[in-house]
C-alpha positions in Angstrom: 45.8 -59.7 -153.3 48.1 -58.7 -150.5 46.9 -56.0 -147.8 48.7 -53.4 -149.5 46.7 -54.0 -152.8 43.5 -54.3 -150.6 44.1 -50.9 -149.4 44.6 -49.5 -152.6 41.7 -50.8 -154.0 39.4 -49.5 -151.1 41.0 -46.2 -151.7 40.1 -46.0 -155.0 36.5 -47.2 -154.7 35.7 -44.9 -151.7 37.2 -42.0 -153.5 35.8 -42.8 -156.7 32.4 -42.4 -154.4 33.1 -39.0 -153.7 34.0 -37.7 -156.7 30.8 -39.0 -158.2 29.1 -37.5 -154.7 31.2 -34.2 -155.7 30.2 -33.9 -159.0 26.0 -34.4 -158.0 26.4 -31.7 -155.3 28.3 -29.5 -157.9 25.5 -30.2 -160.2 22.6 -29.0 -157.6 24.6 -26.1 -156.6 24.7 -25.0 -160.0 20.9 -25.5 -160.5 19.9 -23.8 -157.6 21.8 -20.9 -158.5 20.1 -20.7 -162.0 16.8 -22.0 -161.2 14.7 -18.5 -161.0 11.9 -20.4 -159.5 13.3 -21.9 -156.4 12.4 -21.1 -153.2 15.9 -19.4 -152.6 14.5 -16.8 -155.0 11.4 -16.3 -153.3 13.6 -15.8 -150.0 15.6 -13.1 -152.0 12.4 -11.0 -153.0 10.8 -10.9 -149.5 10.6 -6.9 -148.3 12.1 -6.1 -144.8 13.7 -9.4 -144.7 16.6 -9.6 -142.1 20.1 -8.9 -143.3 21.2 -12.2 -141.9 19.2 -13.7 -144.6 21.4 -12.8 -147.2 24.3 -15.7 -145.8 21.3 -18.2 -146.4 20.8 -17.0 -149.8 24.5 -18.2 -150.4 23.8 -21.7 -150.2 24.3 -22.2 -153.7 27.6 -20.9 -154.0 28.2 -23.0 -150.9 27.4 -26.2 -152.7 29.3 -25.5 -155.7 32.4 -25.2 -153.5 31.6 -28.2 -151.7 31.0 -30.1 -154.8 34.4 -28.9 -156.3 36.1 -29.7 -152.8 34.8 -33.3 -153.1 35.8 -33.6 -156.8 39.4 -32.8 -155.6 39.4 -34.6 -152.6 38.3 -38.0 -154.8 40.8 -37.2 -157.7 43.7 -37.1 -155.3 42.7 -40.0 -153.5 41.7 -42.2 -156.6 45.3 -41.3 -158.4 47.2 -41.2 -155.4 46.3 -44.8 -154.9 46.4 -45.9 -158.5 49.8 -44.1 -159.2 51.3 -44.4 -155.6 52.0 -40.8 -155.5 53.1 -39.9 -152.0 52.6 -36.2 -152.8 48.9 -36.9 -153.8 48.1 -39.1 -150.8 49.8 -36.5 -148.4 47.9 -33.5 -149.8 44.7 -36.0 -149.6 45.1 -36.5 -146.0 45.8 -32.5 -145.4 42.6 -31.4 -147.3 40.4 -34.3 -145.5 41.9 -33.4 -142.1 41.0 -29.6 -142.6 37.4 -30.6 -143.6 37.0 -32.9 -140.5 38.3 -29.9 -138.3 35.8 -27.4 -140.2 33.1 -30.0 -139.6 33.9 -30.1 -135.8 34.0 -26.6 -135.6 30.8 -25.7 -137.4 28.8 -28.3 -135.1 30.3 -26.6 -132.3 29.3 -23.2 -133.6 25.7 -24.5 -134.6 24.9 -25.8 -131.0 26.7 -22.4 -129.4 24.6 -20.2 -131.6 21.2 -22.1 -131.6 19.2 -19.3 -130.1 20.4 -17.1 -132.7 19.2 -19.4 -135.5 15.5 -19.5 -134.0 16.0 -15.8 -133.7 16.3 -15.9 -137.3 13.9 -18.1 -138.3 11.2 -15.9 -136.8 12.3 -13.1 -138.2 12.1 -15.0 -141.8 8.8 -15.8 -140.8 7.3 -12.5 -139.8 9.1 -11.3 -143.2 7.4 -14.3 -145.1 3.9 -13.8 -144.0 3.8 -10.1 -144.5 5.1 -10.9 -148.3 2.4 -13.4 -148.8 -0.5 -11.2 -147.3 0.7 -8.5 -149.9 1.7 -10.4 -153.1 -0.1 -13.8 -152.9 -2.7 -13.6 -155.4 -1.4 -10.5 -157.1 2.2 -11.5 -158.3 2.2 -14.6 -160.5 5.4 -15.8 -159.8 5.2 -15.6 -155.8 1.8 -17.3 -156.1 3.0 -20.2 -158.5 5.9 -20.7 -155.8 3.6 -20.7 -153.2 1.2 -23.2 -154.8 4.3 -25.7 -156.0 5.6 -25.5 -152.2 2.2 -26.3 -150.7 1.6 -28.6 -153.4 4.7 -30.7 -152.5 4.9 -30.7 -148.8 1.1 -30.9 -148.3 1.3 -27.5 -146.2 -0.8 -24.5 -145.9 0.8 -21.0 -145.7 4.2 -20.3 -143.5 2.6 -21.0 -140.3 -1.3 -21.8 -141.0 -4.1 -20.7 -143.0 -4.4 -17.5 -141.2 -1.2 -16.2 -142.9 -3.6 -15.8 -146.2 -6.0 -13.3 -144.3 -6.0 -9.8 -146.1 -3.7 -11.2 -149.2 -5.0 -10.3 -152.8 -6.2 -13.8 -153.2 -8.3 -14.0 -150.0 -10.0 -10.7 -150.8 -10.9 -11.5 -154.8 -12.0 -14.8 -153.5 -15.0 -13.5 -150.8 -12.6 -14.2 -147.7 -11.9 -17.7 -148.9 -8.5 -19.8 -148.7 -6.7 -21.5 -151.4 -7.4 -25.3 -152.1 -4.1 -26.1 -150.4 -5.5 -25.2 -147.2 -8.8 -27.3 -147.8 -8.9 -30.7 -146.4 -10.0 -32.9 -149.2 -11.4 -30.3 -151.5 -9.5 -28.7 -154.7 -11.6 -25.5 -154.6 -11.1 -22.4 -152.0 -12.9 -22.9 -149.1 -14.2 -20.8 -145.7 -12.2 -20.5 -142.4 -14.6 -23.0 -141.2 -13.7 -25.9 -143.5 -10.0 -24.8 -143.4 -9.9 -25.1 -139.5 -11.8 -28.2 -138.8 -10.3 -31.2 -137.3 -8.3 -32.2 -140.3 -6.6 -28.5 -140.2 -3.6 -28.7 -142.8 -0.3 -27.0 -140.9 1.8 -24.5 -142.3 5.3 -25.3 -144.5 7.6 -24.4 -141.6 5.9 -26.5 -139.0 6.1 -29.1 -141.6 9.7 -28.9 -142.4 10.5 -28.6 -138.7 8.4 -31.7 -137.9 10.4 -33.9 -140.6 13.5 -32.5 -139.5 12.8 -33.3 -135.7 11.6 -37.0 -136.7 14.5 -37.5 -138.6 17.0 -36.2 -135.8 18.8 -39.6 -135.5 19.0 -40.1 -138.7 20.6 -37.1 -139.2 22.9 -37.8 -136.6 24.0 -41.0 -137.7 24.7 -40.0 -141.4 27.0 -37.0 -139.8 28.9 -39.8 -137.3 28.9 -41.9 -140.4 30.8 -39.3 -142.6 33.2 -38.4 -139.7 33.9 -42.3 -139.3 34.8 -42.2 -142.9 36.8 -39.1 -142.8 38.8 -40.6 -140.2 39.2 -44.2 -142.0 40.5 -42.2 -145.1 43.2 -40.3 -143.5 44.4 -43.7 -141.7 44.5 -45.6 -144.8 46.2 -42.5 -146.9 48.9 -42.4 -144.2 49.2 -46.4 -144.2 49.8 -46.0 -148.2 51.9 -43.3 -147.9 54.5 -45.2 -145.6 54.2 -48.3 -147.1 55.2 -46.3 -150.9 58.0 -44.7 -148.6 59.3 -48.2 -147.2 58.8 -49.8 -150.9 60.9 -46.5 -152.4 63.7 -47.2 -149.8 
């Protein structure tokens, strides 16, 4: 196998992986949109939520669009390499280049508007706590969703156990907190138990800590993806030029 054949094979394998990733992301996007019990559904039901939250709730459509785009990129890359189609390879290069530019622009926007993101999160927190205090223990859908979230993340409330003070559950259980807020217990507990030395943190601090602890990994993955995109563009252009010279 010569250099040209090796590049074709690598191009096919690389874009085959992209195609499968597109299928997976498309499936997740569809699942997010049809799953009525997801956290996004809960956020959509929060009263007095900040208007910016509506943009966050469109993540399902974003995943569907991203999955479809990866499907197209994977298809063009695979078929362009196998069939030695200059048109497909050129279209592949243009799309990947546009995606790369969009990613760079998105990273810049995130860095520039980071304070606005923090402000939005604070608004969501205020609205989420207010909704929790009015609905938890009364609305079975919201109660079940919160219980699932807290069981999965091993957390208590949005910020901490004080989020439940005044909620229907808190009142109905003689001013006690849900079992998820009680270290080592599977039953409601008092404030003394919930606020002891092994206090269970809130779900938002838990997620924030998880992201902060994996910042290096996230940055590494982002840089790796950028490097792969650059390599894909270079290989597609090499194949494009080689196919052109062969045709001549």
